[in-house]
Backbone bond lengths (Angstrom), bond angles and torsions (degrees), N, CA, C in turn:
res aa  C-N    CA-C-N  psi(-1)  N-CA   C-N-CA  omega(-1)  CA-C   N-CA-C  phi
1 M - - - 1.455 - - 1.526 108.95 -
2 G 1.317 117.14 137.19 1.451 121.57 -176.34 1.515 112.90 -82.64
3 T 1.319 114.69 177.13 1.465 122.36 178.67 1.521 108.74 -111.88
4 R 1.314 115.73 133.92 1.456 120.87 -179.89 1.533 108.40 -108.52
5 I 1.331 115.86 118.17 1.455 122.16 -176.53 1.524 109.43 -115.11
6 V 1.311 116.89 129.60 1.464 122.54 173.02 1.526 108.24 -99.02
7 V 1.325 116.72 126.77 1.463 121.31 175.91 1.521 108.02 -112.38
8 V 1.321 116.09 115.33 1.462 121.95 177.47 1.530 107.96 -97.02
9 G 1.324 115.31 134.92 1.463 119.70 -174.46 1.511 111.54 88.03
10 A 1.321 116.31 31.42 1.460 121.17 -173.55 1.522 113.42 -71.86
11 N 1.315 117.19 -10.67 1.462 119.54 175.58 1.526 111.96 -94.79
12 G 1.324 117.23 -4.59 1.458 121.58 176.42 1.516 110.68 -83.45
13 N 1.316 116.13 172.08 1.457 120.57 -175.25 1.527 112.75 -62.65
14 L 1.332 116.88 -51.46 1.463 119.99 -178.38 1.522 110.98 -72.05
15 G 1.330 116.68 -41.65 1.460 120.00 -178.38 1.513 113.18 -62.48
16 K 1.326 116.64 -39.64 1.462 120.62 178.95 1.524 110.60 -64.30
17 L 1.333 116.22 -44.28 1.460 120.52 179.02 1.525 110.68 -63.11
18 C 1.325 116.20 -38.95 1.461 121.35 179.87 1.526 110.71 -65.99
19 A 1.329 116.97 -48.06 1.469 120.69 -179.98 1.522 111.06 -62.25
20 D 1.329 116.72 -40.85 1.466 120.52 -179.95 1.527 110.74 -61.71
21 R 1.315 116.51 -40.99 1.469 119.76 -179.02 1.527 111.30 -68.73
22 L 1.321 116.39 -45.86 1.464 120.09 -176.90 1.523 111.83 -66.33
23 R 1.345 116.20 -30.33 1.453 120.17 -179.32 1.527 112.05 -62.02
24 H 1.316 116.87 -22.60 1.456 120.66 -178.81 1.529 112.86 -91.04
25 R 1.309 117.52 -1.69 1.470 120.23 176.29 1.528 109.63 -76.62
26 P 1.326 117.41 139.06 1.466 118.90 175.68 1.524 110.87 -67.49
27 N 1.315 115.98 144.44 1.464 122.36 177.55 1.524 113.09 57.32
28 C 1.319 115.84 34.60 1.466 120.49 178.09 1.524 109.28 -125.69
29 E 1.325 115.85 122.03 1.463 121.25 175.63 1.525 108.59 -102.59
30 V 1.315 116.67 127.26 1.461 121.59 -178.94 1.525 109.37 -108.01
31 V 1.325 115.94 124.44 1.460 122.36 175.32 1.526 106.70 -107.66
32 E 1.335 116.47 118.23 1.464 121.11 -172.95 1.525 111.09 -105.69
33 F 1.325 114.49 139.39 1.453 120.69 174.36 1.520 109.34 -124.87
34 A 1.327 116.08 118.08 1.455 122.35 172.19 1.530 108.14 -92.71
35 R 1.315 115.83 175.45 1.457 121.09 -175.66 1.534 111.95 -57.78
36 A 1.334 116.23 -39.66 1.464 119.79 -177.14 1.529 112.12 -68.35
37 E 1.307 117.58 -22.18 1.468 121.94 -175.15 1.528 112.77 -97.44
38 M 1.326 116.66 -15.73 1.463 120.66 176.97 1.528 107.41 -147.12
39 D 1.317 116.26 106.93 1.461 121.90 -177.38 1.527 108.69 -87.30
40 L 1.312 116.75 107.14 1.457 120.50 -175.63 1.525 112.67 -72.44
41 E 1.330 117.40 -9.84 1.463 119.79 174.70 1.525 111.81 -80.69
42 R 1.334 116.03 -7.08 1.467 120.87 -179.40 1.522 109.20 -127.30
43 S 1.317 116.35 114.16 1.461 120.08 -179.52 1.520 111.71 -62.49
44 D 1.349 116.65 -33.81 1.461 118.71 179.77 1.524 111.46 -66.78
45 S 1.333 117.42 -31.29 1.468 121.05 177.20 1.523 110.62 -65.87
46 I 1.331 116.37 -39.33 1.475 120.77 178.48 1.524 109.63 -64.67
47 R 1.325 116.23 -46.18 1.468 120.33 -178.56 1.531 111.29 -63.44
48 E 1.326 115.83 -44.44 1.472 119.73 -179.66 1.527 111.02 -62.17
49 A 1.309 116.69 -44.50 1.465 120.55 -178.40 1.524 111.14 -62.80
50 L 1.327 116.99 -43.16 1.468 119.55 -177.34 1.529 111.98 -77.00
51 R 1.317 117.64 -30.46 1.475 119.00 173.60 1.521 110.46 -62.87
52 A 1.326 116.67 -36.72 1.464 120.94 179.95 1.525 111.61 -67.39
53 V 1.319 117.21 -27.09 1.473 121.21 178.08 1.516 110.53 -70.16
54 G 1.340 115.53 -38.06 1.461 119.33 -175.53 1.507 110.80 80.81
55 Q 1.309 116.21 -133.38 1.466 120.75 -176.71 1.528 110.96 -76.50
56 F 1.338 116.25 136.26 1.463 121.79 170.59 1.520 108.48 -148.27
57 D 1.317 116.40 168.10 1.469 120.84 -175.06 1.525 113.51 -103.44
58 V 1.314 115.93 -41.82 1.469 121.18 -178.27 1.519 108.84 -141.18
59 L 1.324 116.32 141.20 1.461 121.95 170.72 1.528 107.52 -115.67
60 I 1.322 116.36 123.34 1.462 121.57 176.02 1.525 107.44 -104.58
61 N 1.330 116.02 118.35 1.463 118.85 -178.92 1.525 110.74 -102.23
62 C 1.340 115.08 105.63 1.463 121.83 176.39 1.524 111.45 -100.63
63 A 1.328 116.99 -1.09 1.460 120.94 -176.38 1.519 110.29 -81.16
64 A 1.329 115.70 142.13 1.466 121.13 175.82 1.517 109.03 -167.59
65 W 1.316 115.31 158.43 1.465 120.92 168.85 1.516 106.08 -97.07
66 T 1.326 116.69 104.79 1.463 121.41 -168.54 1.525 113.76 -104.53
67 N 1.336 118.18 4.17 1.465 120.63 177.27 1.528 107.76 -76.20
68 V 1.325 115.28 99.00 1.462 121.48 -170.27 1.531 111.66 -59.05
69 D 1.321 117.26 -43.83 1.464 120.29 -177.89 1.514 112.05 -72.93
70 A 1.341 117.68 -36.14 1.457 120.82 176.67 1.534 110.66 -64.84
71 C 1.315 116.72 -37.45 1.470 120.50 176.90 1.524 110.85 -61.03
72 E 1.333 115.79 -35.51 1.465 120.17 -179.73 1.521 111.01 -65.65
73 V 1.329 115.92 -32.49 1.466 121.42 -179.82 1.524 111.26 -76.64
74 D 1.351 116.63 -34.19 1.467 120.90 -176.92 1.533 109.70 -131.55
75 P 1.338 116.58 72.24 1.473 119.08 -177.18 1.526 113.79 -64.08
76 A 1.338 117.85 -27.80 1.468 119.55 178.96 1.522 110.84 -64.86
77 K 1.330 116.21 -42.08 1.466 120.22 176.83 1.527 110.48 -64.71
78 A 1.342 116.91 -41.78 1.465 120.87 177.98 1.520 111.06 -60.86
79 N 1.328 116.61 -43.26 1.468 120.20 -179.37 1.517 111.98 -64.59
80 Q 1.338 116.84 -34.74 1.458 119.86 178.70 1.527 111.04 -69.56
81 I 1.351 116.82 -52.00 1.460 120.72 -174.60 1.533 111.93 -70.92
82 N 1.319 116.49 -45.75 1.471 120.89 -174.08 1.519 112.97 -91.29
83 G 1.322 116.67 -14.36 1.457 120.36 -174.75 1.505 114.38 -117.13
84 L 1.336 115.97 -76.80 1.469 120.45 -173.20 1.521 112.27 -61.65
85 A 1.343 117.18 -37.26 1.468 120.36 179.85 1.524 111.19 -59.93
86 V 1.318 116.45 -35.59 1.470 120.69 -178.97 1.526 110.21 -67.76
87 G 1.333 116.18 -37.64 1.459 119.47 175.97 1.514 112.14 -62.85
88 V 1.338 116.87 -38.70 1.467 120.60 177.64 1.530 109.95 -63.75
89 M 1.326 117.25 -42.72 1.475 120.16 176.34 1.522 110.50 -58.38
90 G 1.329 115.94 -41.65 1.463 119.69 178.77 1.508 112.55 -61.12
91 E 1.345 116.54 -43.91 1.470 121.22 178.90 1.525 111.12 -61.86
92 M 1.338 115.51 -45.51 1.459 119.72 -178.02 1.527 111.33 -65.24
93 A 1.322 116.54 -37.20 1.464 119.92 178.15 1.526 110.79 -65.46
94 V 1.322 116.40 -41.88 1.468 120.40 178.85 1.526 110.68 -60.31
95 S 1.319 116.56 -35.91 1.470 120.49 -176.96 1.521 112.63 -65.53
96 V 1.347 117.59 -21.06 1.468 120.79 177.32 1.542 110.72 -116.67
97 R 1.335 115.32 18.63 1.476 122.85 177.39 1.533 111.30 58.36
98 A 1.319 115.47 39.82 1.468 121.41 176.31 1.520 108.54 -109.68
99 R 1.318 115.34 175.91 1.452 118.56 176.20 1.519 110.80 -129.68
100 V 1.326 115.21 158.89 1.456 122.12 -179.56 1.526 108.87 -109.80
101 V 1.331 115.57 137.04 1.461 122.06 168.33 1.529 105.97 -111.58
102 Q 1.308 116.07 112.30 1.463 123.25 -172.66 1.529 110.36 -104.78
103 V 1.324 116.50 130.08 1.469 120.77 176.12 1.523 108.69 -86.85
104 S 1.331 116.10 123.05 1.452 120.63 178.96 1.532 109.55 -122.45
105 T 1.320 117.25 -160.39 1.459 120.48 -163.66 1.526 113.24 -144.17
106 D 1.331 115.22 157.83 1.464 122.04 172.99 1.526 112.11 -69.10
107 Y 1.333 117.80 -14.79 1.466 120.92 -178.09 1.524 112.85 -71.90
108 V 1.332 118.65 -0.75 1.470 120.05 172.45 1.528 110.93 -74.52
109 F 1.346 117.56 -10.40 1.466 121.93 179.25 1.527 110.83 -102.30
110 D 1.339 115.80 159.64 1.467 119.60 -178.14 1.528 113.10 -87.48
111 G 1.338 117.44 -9.11 1.457 120.24 175.69 1.512 114.86 77.31
112 K 1.319 118.11 13.45 1.462 120.89 -178.49 1.527 112.87 -90.85
113 K 1.312 116.89 -11.27 1.465 121.29 178.80 1.523 109.01 -85.11
114 E 1.311 118.31 132.99 1.465 121.26 -174.15 1.522 113.32 -94.88
115 T 1.316 117.06 2.02 1.466 121.74 172.79 1.518 107.54 -117.97
116 P 1.350 118.06 159.22 1.471 120.01 -175.23 1.527 113.46 -56.79
117 Y 1.311 114.88 140.07 1.462 121.25 -179.21 1.527 111.41 -74.08
118 R 1.325 114.58 134.04 1.462 121.75 172.46 1.529 108.82 -94.10
119 E 1.341 114.52 164.36 1.464 119.48 -177.96 1.531 112.42 -61.68
120 D 1.337 117.43 -29.88 1.459 120.05 -176.46 1.529 112.96 -94.61
121 D 1.332 117.94 6.24 1.460 119.91 174.67 1.525 110.54 -70.02
122 A 1.303 115.51 150.59 1.462 120.66 -179.80 1.526 110.56 -64.06
123 T 1.319 116.08 135.45 1.467 120.97 175.55 1.522 108.98 -85.10
124 G 1.321 115.92 164.43 1.462 120.57 179.06 1.512 110.17 -177.55
125 P 1.322 117.33 66.91 1.469 120.06 -175.76 1.523 112.16 -58.80
126 L 1.330 115.49 144.27 1.458 121.66 -177.63 1.525 112.97 -89.12
127 G 1.322 117.00 -18.23 1.455 119.75 -175.11 1.514 112.33 -144.22
128 A 1.325 114.99 -177.68 1.463 121.60 -175.00 1.527 112.19 -65.83
129 Y 1.345 117.73 -36.32 1.462 119.74 179.87 1.525 110.45 -61.55
130 G 1.337 116.65 -54.10 1.459 120.17 -179.78 1.512 112.21 -60.68
131 A 1.349 116.41 -38.89 1.462 120.12 179.13 1.521 111.15 -64.57
132 S 1.341 116.85 -38.75 1.463 120.17 -179.98 1.527 111.29 -69.08
133 K 1.327 116.92 -37.20 1.473 119.71 177.97 1.533 110.63 -69.02
134 L 1.320 116.95 -36.89 1.466 120.29 175.92 1.521 110.33 -65.82
135 L 1.335 116.85 -39.81 1.462 120.59 175.48 1.529 110.29 -58.12
136 G 1.333 116.54 -40.78 1.460 120.45 177.85 1.518 112.46 -63.41
137 E 1.328 116.53 -43.08 1.461 120.00 176.82 1.526 110.62 -57.45
138 E 1.333 115.65 -50.11 1.465 120.62 -176.03 1.528 111.22 -66.93
139 A 1.334 116.97 -40.07 1.464 120.24 179.55 1.520 111.05 -64.33
140 L 1.324 116.72 -39.45 1.462 120.81 179.90 1.521 111.47 -66.86
141 L 1.330 116.59 -52.46 1.463 120.22 -174.98 1.520 112.10 -68.17
142 A 1.339 116.90 -20.26 1.466 119.71 176.18 1.519 111.52 -71.00
143 T 1.334 117.39 -23.25 1.472 119.78 -177.72 1.519 111.91 -82.25
144 S 1.336 117.71 -26.94 1.460 120.62 179.28 1.531 110.20 -170.27
145 P 1.334 117.68 138.48 1.467 120.28 175.39 1.525 112.95 -74.17
146 A 1.348 117.29 -4.14 1.466 120.79 -178.97 1.527 112.42 -82.50
147 H 1.338 117.94 -13.92 1.452 121.22 -178.10 1.536 110.46 -75.60
148 L 1.330 115.02 166.93 1.464 120.50 -179.90 1.524 109.98 -136.63
149 V 1.306 115.82 135.66 1.464 123.08 172.27 1.522 107.76 -107.33
150 M 1.328 117.15 123.95 1.468 121.37 176.74 1.524 109.01 -112.96
151 R 1.321 116.16 107.95 1.462 121.08 178.66 1.526 110.36 -83.54
152 V 1.320 116.03 134.60 1.462 121.95 175.82 1.530 108.28 -124.81
153 S 1.330 116.09 166.94 1.463 120.09 -179.68 1.520 109.87 -142.92
154 W 1.327 116.37 144.55 1.461 122.89 173.38 1.531 111.51 49.45
155 L 1.316 115.84 53.21 1.462 122.12 -176.08 1.534 110.93 -69.17
156 F 1.321 115.90 137.70 1.467 120.11 177.78 1.518 109.62 -147.14
157 G 1.337 114.83 160.06 1.458 120.08 169.95 1.506 115.76 90.53
158 A 1.331 117.89 12.65 1.461 119.73 176.32 1.518 108.89 -112.80
159 G 1.308 117.16 113.03 1.451 120.73 173.81 1.514 113.29 61.47
160 G 1.343 116.30 -90.51 1.448 121.61 -178.54 1.513 114.40 -67.15
161 G 1.327 117.32 -17.43 1.450 120.84 172.06 1.505 115.65 95.67
162 G 1.337 117.68 -46.20 1.443 120.20 -179.31 1.517 112.99 84.24
163 F 1.323 115.37 -159.69 1.456 122.44 -172.27 1.532 114.45 -58.11
164 P 1.344 120.76 -45.13 1.472 119.14 -179.03 1.529 113.60 -59.00
165 L 1.325 117.55 -42.25 1.463 119.58 177.88 1.519 110.12 -64.87
166 W 1.336 116.63 -41.34 1.459 120.55 -179.50 1.525 110.93 -60.66
167 I 1.328 117.31 -44.24 1.473 119.30 -176.96 1.531 110.72 -67.21
168 I 1.324 117.61 -35.45 1.471 120.27 176.75 1.522 109.99 -66.50
169 Q 1.316 116.83 -44.16 1.471 120.20 179.02 1.521 111.37 -60.90
170 Q 1.327 117.30 -39.33 1.464 120.86 177.57 1.524 111.33 -67.07
171 A 1.340 116.48 -40.65 1.465 120.69 -178.23 1.521 112.80 -69.73
172 L 1.320 117.06 -21.44 1.464 120.74 177.49 1.535 112.20 -74.05
173 K 1.344 116.51 -21.00 1.457 119.21 -175.12 1.524 114.35 -123.95
174 S 1.338 117.53 -9.35 1.464 120.56 -176.66 1.520 111.19 -112.97
175 D 1.334 115.56 142.34 1.463 120.46 -179.44 1.525 112.80 -83.14
176 A 1.313 117.97 -19.64 1.466 121.71 -179.30 1.524 109.21 -151.05
177 L 1.322 115.59 140.00 1.458 121.12 -179.37 1.529 110.05 -140.05
178 S 1.328 116.01 138.59 1.464 121.92 175.05 1.522 108.67 -114.98
179 I 1.319 115.41 133.43 1.468 121.29 -177.99 1.526 109.43 -126.66
180 V 1.330 115.81 146.58 1.464 122.35 -178.55 1.535 110.81 -60.91
181 A 1.325 114.61 129.68 1.471 120.04 -178.12 1.521 112.88 -109.30
182 D 1.342 117.63 -4.44 1.463 119.68 -175.85 1.529 112.67 -114.58
183 K 1.323 116.93 27.92 1.474 122.59 171.79 1.514 107.20 -124.01
184 W 1.337 115.71 127.19 1.463 121.36 -172.20 1.519 111.58 -122.82
185 G 1.336 115.81 145.92 1.456 119.64 178.10 1.509 111.94 -174.72
186 S 1.323 115.16 -166.29 1.463 122.64 -177.21 1.520 109.99 -121.17
187 P 1.340 119.28 109.80 1.461 120.67 175.61 1.531 111.40 -60.51
188 T 1.316 115.45 149.53 1.470 121.60 179.76 1.514 109.45 -131.19
189 G 1.325 117.29 112.99 1.459 121.45 175.78 1.518 110.25 -71.88
190 A 1.326 116.69 133.20 1.464 121.06 -177.11 1.534 113.50 -58.30
191 P 1.346 120.03 -41.22 1.470 118.00 179.47 1.531 112.82 -59.53
192 G 1.335 116.97 -37.71 1.460 119.44 177.14 1.508 112.03 -67.23
193 A 1.339 116.68 -39.61 1.461 120.21 178.21 1.523 111.29 -63.36
194 V 1.325 116.27 -40.39 1.469 120.54 178.57 1.525 110.88 -66.17
195 A 1.316 116.92 -40.14 1.468 120.32 177.11 1.527 110.38 -61.95
196 A 1.319 117.06 -37.68 1.461 120.57 177.69 1.524 110.84 -67.24
197 L 1.336 117.28 -42.22 1.466 120.63 177.01 1.526 110.66 -61.15
198 E 1.323 116.29 -39.98 1.467 120.23 177.87 1.523 110.51 -63.54
199 F 1.329 116.81 -44.35 1.469 120.27 179.14 1.528 110.89 -58.25
200 F 1.334 116.73 -47.10 1.461 119.79 -176.62 1.527 112.63 -74.17
201 S 1.326 117.39 -10.14 1.462 121.32 175.90 1.517 112.68 -91.73
202 F 1.320 116.43 -14.82 1.463 120.55 -176.57 1.530 111.06 -125.59
203 S 1.316 118.25 -94.26 1.467 120.07 -174.05 1.521 113.35 -69.59
204 G 1.330 117.96 -18.83 1.465 120.02 -178.21 1.505 114.00 -103.95
205 R 1.311 117.26 31.60 1.467 119.51 -175.66 1.528 113.51 -69.85
206 E 1.319 117.16 -13.62 1.463 119.01 178.45 1.519 111.69 -76.09
207 A 1.325 117.55 -15.18 1.464 121.44 178.99 1.522 109.60 -73.75
208 T 1.315 116.79 126.48 1.468 121.65 -179.00 1.525 108.96 -133.75
209 G 1.328 115.24 174.01 1.454 119.19 178.22 1.518 111.93 82.83
210 V 1.319 116.56 -124.38 1.461 122.01 -176.74 1.518 109.26 -128.10
211 V 1.332 116.05 138.33 1.461 121.43 174.59 1.529 108.07 -138.49
212 H 1.316 115.76 145.72 1.468 120.69 177.29 1.515 110.19 -101.33
213 F 1.334 115.51 141.00 1.460 120.18 172.26 1.524 109.98 -138.54
214 S 1.321 115.48 126.39 1.462 122.87 169.06 1.514 105.64 -154.92
215 N 1.316 116.74 169.86 1.458 118.25 170.16 1.525 108.50 -69.60
216 S 1.312 117.01 154.58 1.458 120.17 -174.41 1.522 111.40 -76.49
217 G 1.321 114.50 153.93 1.449 120.77 -178.27 1.511 110.99 92.02
218 E 1.316 116.30 165.54 1.458 120.73 177.79 1.517 109.63 -139.14
219 T 1.321 115.24 158.65 1.452 120.98 -176.83 1.519 108.71 -157.73
220 S 1.319 115.65 172.86 1.462 120.54 172.81 1.522 109.47 -91.40
221 W 1.313 116.62 168.47 1.463 119.40 172.89 1.531 110.30 -57.51
222 L 1.337 115.28 -39.91 1.469 119.26 179.71 1.522 110.98 -64.32
223 G 1.332 116.99 -45.76 1.465 120.41 179.15 1.516 112.29 -62.82
224 W 1.326 116.09 -39.68 1.464 122.45 177.70 1.527 110.47 -62.33
225 A 1.328 114.85 -46.82 1.466 120.17 -178.50 1.525 111.76 -66.80
226 Q 1.349 116.56 -42.77 1.468 119.23 -177.66 1.523 111.08 -65.36
227 Y 1.331 116.91 -41.29 1.466 119.73 178.55 1.527 110.40 -63.76
228 T 1.321 116.40 -38.70 1.469 120.48 178.03 1.523 110.74 -61.77
229 L 1.328 117.05 -45.70 1.468 120.01 179.43 1.527 111.52 -66.53
230 D 1.331 117.16 -35.58 1.475 119.63 176.84 1.526 110.41 -60.07
231 Q 1.334 115.80 -41.59 1.462 120.18 179.30 1.532 110.78 -67.62
232 A 1.316 116.79 -40.05 1.460 120.84 179.70 1.529 111.00 -66.17
233 R 1.325 116.93 -39.79 1.468 120.60 178.75 1.518 110.54 -65.20
234 E 1.334 116.51 -44.12 1.467 120.47 178.74 1.530 111.10 -62.59
235 A 1.330 116.32 -29.23 1.469 120.21 179.75 1.520 112.19 -80.43
236 G 1.335 116.82 -5.07 1.450 120.19 174.97 1.503 116.24 95.20
237 L 1.337 118.77 10.06 1.455 119.76 177.30 1.537 109.06 -72.51
238 P 1.337 117.80 137.57 1.472 122.12 -174.82 1.529 112.21 -80.14
239 L 1.316 116.41 73.60 1.455 121.16 -177.50 1.528 111.32 -73.14
240 K 1.319 116.24 138.64 1.465 120.49 172.76 1.525 110.83 -83.80
241 T 1.330 115.93 -28.96 1.468 121.89 176.56 1.522 108.31 -117.44
242 T 1.324 116.53 123.58 1.469 120.26 176.69 1.519 111.51 -116.55
243 Q 1.323 118.33 -16.15 1.463 122.08 -179.88 1.520 109.19 -125.31
244 L 1.306 115.95 119.87 1.455 121.68 -176.40 1.520 111.68 -90.27
245 T 1.312 116.09 154.98 1.454 121.27 173.03 1.524 109.13 -110.06
246 A 1.327 116.13 162.85 1.460 121.66 -173.30 1.519 111.90 -95.81
247 T 1.321 115.62 143.86 1.449 122.17 167.88 1.530 107.36 -134.83
248 T 1.325 117.04 -177.19 1.456 121.30 -177.11 1.526 110.91 -115.88
249 M 1.335 115.67 161.60 1.461 120.06 176.14 1.518 110.72 -61.45
250 E 1.322 116.79 -38.28 1.456 120.59 -180.00 1.523 111.29 -61.12
251 N 1.318 115.92 -44.12 1.465 119.71 179.46 1.524 111.64 -65.41
252 L 1.335 116.30 -44.16 1.461 119.64 -179.40 1.520 111.28 -65.85
253 A 1.330 116.31 -39.85 1.465 120.20 179.54 1.520 110.87 -59.43
254 A 1.333 115.82 -42.05 1.466 120.12 179.72 1.529 111.07 -68.49
255 K 1.317 115.89 -42.75 1.464 120.98 -178.22 1.532 111.61 -67.63
256 A 1.325 116.22 -42.42 1.465 121.03 -175.76 1.527 113.00 -87.34
257 G 1.312 116.88 -10.66 1.456 119.51 -179.07 1.513 113.80 71.66
258 W 1.328 117.30 36.64 1.461 120.85 178.68 1.520 110.58 -56.84
259 K 1.314 116.14 138.98 1.452 121.74 175.64 1.534 111.18 -101.29
260 A 1.332 116.32 -21.82 1.462 121.11 -176.11 1.526 111.02 -113.14
261 L 1.313 115.64 147.06 1.453 121.39 172.57 1.526 109.40 -77.56
262 R 1.325 116.59 147.64 1.459 122.64 175.73 1.529 109.39 -114.90
263 P 1.345 118.40 145.67 1.470 119.42 176.06 1.526 110.59 -66.82
264 V 1.331 116.53 135.99 1.468 121.31 -177.90 1.524 111.00 -73.44
265 H 1.324 116.70 -42.85 1.465 120.81 -178.00 1.522 108.68 -128.70
266 S 1.326 116.92 110.28 1.476 119.14 -175.31 1.524 112.50 -133.30
267 A 1.328 116.46 30.29 1.463 119.38 175.85 1.526 109.75 -61.47
268 L 1.319 116.54 145.10 1.456 122.27 -177.80 1.525 111.43 -107.69
269 S 1.313 115.87 136.57 1.459 121.01 171.78 1.525 109.00 -83.25
270 C 1.324 116.58 128.43 1.463 121.07 -178.05 1.530 112.09 -108.18
271 E 1.314 116.93 26.58 1.468 120.67 -179.22 1.526 111.39 -61.40
272 R 1.330 117.10 -40.13 1.470 118.86 -179.93 1.524 110.57 -67.23
273 Y 1.326 116.75 -41.98 1.463 120.00 177.00 1.528 110.20 -57.54
274 T 1.315 116.99 -44.33 1.468 121.49 -179.21 1.522 110.85 -63.31
275 S 1.331 116.79 -40.72 1.472 119.33 180.00 1.522 111.46 -68.97
276 L 1.337 117.53 -32.59 1.470 120.86 -179.69 1.522 112.29 -76.27
277 T 1.330 117.18 -36.02 1.465 121.22 -174.24 1.525 113.45 -99.81
278 G 1.331 116.67 -19.36 1.460 120.21 -177.44 1.510 113.47 82.57
279 K 1.337 117.77 7.83 1.463 120.04 177.85 1.521 110.22 -148.67
280 A 1.319 115.44 145.72 1.460 120.95 179.41 1.525 109.76 -85.62
281 P 1.323 118.16 147.94 1.466 119.81 174.18 1.531 109.83 -60.58
282 R 1.325 116.30 149.20 1.463 118.42 -179.75 1.522 110.65 -73.03
283 P 1.327 117.80 159.93 1.465 120.64 -179.60 1.528 112.06 -59.56
284 W 1.322 115.48 148.36 1.466 119.56 -178.68 1.524 111.36 -62.43
285 Q 1.328 117.06 -29.63 1.467 119.56 179.58 1.528 111.40 -63.43
286 E 1.322 117.24 -38.98 1.471 120.82 178.13 1.524 110.59 -64.67
287 A 1.328 116.15 -41.75 1.463 120.05 -179.29 1.525 110.84 -65.58
288 I 1.329 116.81 -40.03 1.465 120.70 177.97 1.525 110.95 -65.21
289 A 1.335 116.59 -46.82 1.465 120.42 -178.18 1.526 110.62 -58.69
290 E 1.330 117.00 -43.04 1.462 120.68 179.26 1.519 110.86 -66.40
291 Y 1.318 117.01 -42.08 1.458 120.81 -179.37 1.526 111.39 -62.61
292 V 1.325 116.98 -44.10 1.464 120.18 179.93 1.522 110.05 -64.54
293 R 1.329 116.36 -45.01 1.471 121.23 -175.65 1.519 112.45 -68.92
294 L 1.332 116.68 -43.71 1.467 119.96 -172.83 1.530 114.03 -98.84
295 G 1.327 117.13 -21.22 1.445 119.68 -177.25 1.513 114.37 -107.92
296 V 1.332 115.64 -57.21 1.468 119.70 -172.94 1.519 112.19 -73.53
297 V 1.331 117.28 -50.75 1.466 120.41 -173.88 1.528 112.13 -58.49
298 P 1.336 119.78 -49.61 1.474 118.30 179.17 1.530 113.19 -60.44
299 S 1.339 116.86 -34.13 1.470 118.99 -177.62 1.530 112.23 -77.08
300 L 1.326 117.68 -25.76 1.451 120.54 -175.86 1.526 114.36 -98.04
301 R 1.318 117.22 -19.67 1.458 119.08 -175.26 1.525 111.95 -55.98
302 G 1.329 116.90 -42.91 1.463 119.90 179.63 1.514 112.38 -64.96
303 Q 1.353 115.91 -33.26 1.472 119.96 -178.75 1.516 112.33 -75.02
304 T 1.370 116.58 -25.97 1.461 119.30 -173.74 1.528 112.35 -103.81
305 S 1.339 117.20 0.41 1.468 120.10 179.26 1.523 110.29 -75.00
306 P 1.340 118.17 147.77 1.459 120.24 177.47 1.528 111.01 -61.32
307 A 1.311 115.98 148.37 1.461 120.75 -178.89 1.508 110.06 -71.21
């Protein structure tokens, strides 16, 4: 008998990558929901969509409203999409004896701890986005202890690319760049995150509660960006900027007009993930090097070639 997996947020970067991977598993049927097919601002839309599916085994929720500053402006909308909607998914899954694997975030922490956060550390979101994601965690786990929340941090390499692609694109056209040096965390390559979601949907179904996943090691935004540019330069991309300068979160917040506070230190401890899977996540540097070599360089070479 096969496994039926529902992927919510299948038109998003992570959800699309997740659905694509699961579709290649033998005896696995993937039911995908994009934004137009399941409106997370309406609980009745979620219920109707999942009732139409009927029986399923696992629901992976990759959907979220991740615009941190926009969430600060409209916290009610953030709470509905990132919070209450997740609880409805949990209820619907329980009704067909399925479980939910929910993607959450490092923004549930206040960033004041200088060592990596464990799953049992106290939460304390600084803004509406983190608070809404924490609401989603709590709403989900209240419906059944069989569900799982997987927190990730500094996600990159899915579809839109994220911060590493952005910094390379800026370095291709700018003569000087300043990057924040006083924000620390753990980058997470999207392929690794998807592999973890797959594990917890199949052989790791006994894992419940909360688990952290990121690539191992921690760095600053500046360190992350500089390593990315080093890899791009070695790959032969014609960067105008190869050496970055440092700025602060305070300066960037003022310049960019941030409305929400960000956690200063939000690295995640993956000890529980390692104990559940028997292997530690690979270093973030390896994930970046692979992403630049296999993802960014092939996509940009045509754009940067002489006419």
